[in-house]
C-alpha positions in Angstrom: 0.0 0.0 0.0 1.5 3.3 -1.1 1.5 6.2 1.3 0.0 9.5 0.1 2.1 11.4 2.6 5.1 13.1 0.9 8.4 11.7 2.0 11.6 13.3 0.8 14.9 11.5 1.0 18.0 13.1 -0.2 21.0 10.8 -0.5 24.6 11.8 0.5 26.5 9.8 -2.0 29.7 10.2 -0.1 28.2 8.0 2.6 28.7 5.0 0.4 32.4 5.0 1.2 32.2 4.4 4.9 29.3 2.0 4.5 31.4 0.0 2.0 34.2 -0.1 4.7 31.6 -1.5 7.2 30.4 -4.0 4.6 34.1 -5.0 3.9 34.6 -5.6 7.7 31.6 -7.8 7.9 32.7 -9.6 4.8 36.1 -10.2 6.3 34.5 -11.5 9.5 32.4 -13.9 7.5 35.4 -15.1 5.5 37.4 -15.6 8.7 34.5 -17.5 10.3 34.8 -20.1 7.5 31.9 -19.4 5.3 32.5 -20.9 1.9 30.7 -18.1 0.1 30.9 -15.1 2.6 29.2 -12.6 0.3 25.6 -13.6 1.0 26.0 -13.8 4.8 27.9 -10.5 4.8 25.2 -8.7 2.8 22.5 -10.2 5.1 24.4 -9.2 8.2 24.9 -5.7 6.8 21.2 -5.3 6.1 20.2 -6.8 9.5 22.7 -4.5 11.3 21.4 -1.4 9.5 17.8 -2.3 10.3 18.6 -3.0 14.0 20.6 0.2 14.4 17.8 2.4 12.9 15.1 0.5 14.8 16.9 0.9 18.1 18.8 4.2 17.9 16.4 6.1 15.8 13.3 4.4 17.2 11.4 7.7 18.0 12.0 9.0 14.4 10.6 5.7 13.0 7.6 5.7 15.3 6.9 9.3 14.3 7.0 8.4 10.7 4.7 5.5 11.2 2.2 7.8 12.8 2.5 10.3 10.0 1.8 7.6 7.4 -1.4 6.9 9.4 -2.2 10.6 9.4 -1.9 10.8 13.2 0.1 14.1 13.1 -0.6 15.1 16.6 0.5 11.7 17.9 3.7 11.9 15.9 4.9 15.3 17.3 6.1 13.9 20.7 8.2 11.2 18.9 9.8 13.7 16.6 10.5 16.0 19.6 12.1 13.1 21.5 14.2 12.2 18.4 15.3 15.8 18.2 16.3 15.8 21.9 18.2 12.5 21.6 20.2 13.6 18.6 20.9 17.0 20.2 22.2 15.2 23.3 24.2 12.7 21.2 25.5 14.8 18.2 28.2 12.3 17.3 25.5 9.6 16.5 24.0 12.1 14.0 27.3 13.4 12.7 28.5 9.9 11.9 25.1 8.5 10.9 26.7 6.9 7.8 28.4 4.4 10.1 26.4 4.6 13.4 23.1 4.1 11.7 24.2 2.9 8.2 22.0 5.8 6.9 22.8 7.6 3.7 20.5 10.5 4.3 22.0 13.9 3.4 19.7 15.5 6.0 20.7 14.8 9.6 18.2 13.5 12.1 17.9 16.8 14.0 17.0 18.5 10.8 14.5 15.8 9.8 12.9 16.0 13.3 12.4 19.7 13.1 11.0 19.5 9.6 8.7 16.7 10.6 7.4 18.6 13.7 6.7 21.6 11.5 5.0 19.5 8.9 2.8 17.9 11.6 1.8 21.2 13.0 0.9 22.4 9.5 -1.3 19.3 9.0 -3.2 19.8 12.2 -3.9 23.5 11.3 -1.4 25.2 13.7 0.2 27.4 11.2 1.9 29.6 13.8 3.8 26.7 15.4 4.6 25.2 11.9 6.0 28.6 10.8 8.1 28.8 14.0 9.6 25.4 13.5 10.3 26.0 9.9 12.1 29.2 10.9 14.0 27.3 13.5 15.1 24.8 10.8 16.4 27.7 8.7 18.3 29.2 11.6 20.3 26.1 12.0 20.2 24.8 8.4 19.8 27.8 6.2 19.9 25.8 2.9 17.0 23.5 3.9 14.8 23.4 0.8 11.8 21.9 2.6 11.6 24.7 5.1 12.2 27.4 2.5 9.5 26.0 0.3 7.0 25.5 3.1 7.4 29.1 4.3 7.0 30.4 0.8 3.9 28.3 0.3 2.4 29.6 3.7 3.1 33.2 2.6 1.5 32.7 -0.7 -1.6 31.2 0.9 -1.8 34.1 3.3 -1.6 36.6 0.4 -4.3 34.7 -1.5 -6.6 34.9 1.5 -6.1 38.6 1.9 
C-alpha cells in the first residue's frame, strides 16, 4: 500500500564509502568465520545490522514516521521531539550516521525531526507553530529546501486569503 504522505529522502552519495568499509569488515569476519561463500551472509548481516541500528537508535523517528503515514500528526509530534532531543544530546551519532546508523541521508536526524514537527503542525492546522519550527530549521540549516518551500507556500496562501 503506497502512502500518500510526501516523503523526501536526499542521499549523501559520499556516505557509500564508509558504508562499504563496514560491509568489507563484515565480509572479512564472515570469511574468517569459515563461510565458503561469505558474500551472502555478509550482505545479510549488513542489512540486518542497518535495520537494527535504525530501529533501536532512531526508534522515535521511525515511530513518528509510522504515525505520520497513518495521518496521526498530533500523535507523531512527541516522537519527533524526542528524536530531536536524543540527537541533540548525542550529536556524534547524528554526525557519523553513515556508520552509526548505516544511513545515507543527506539530512541529519535533528534537521529531519524539526521539519517533521513543522509538517505535523501544519497538518493539524497550527500554522503559527509550523512557521516557528520551519524558521528554527532555517536558523540552524539555512539551505533547507523543505523549510524554504513550506514558508513560501504559507506566505502565498496568506496573500491569496487577503
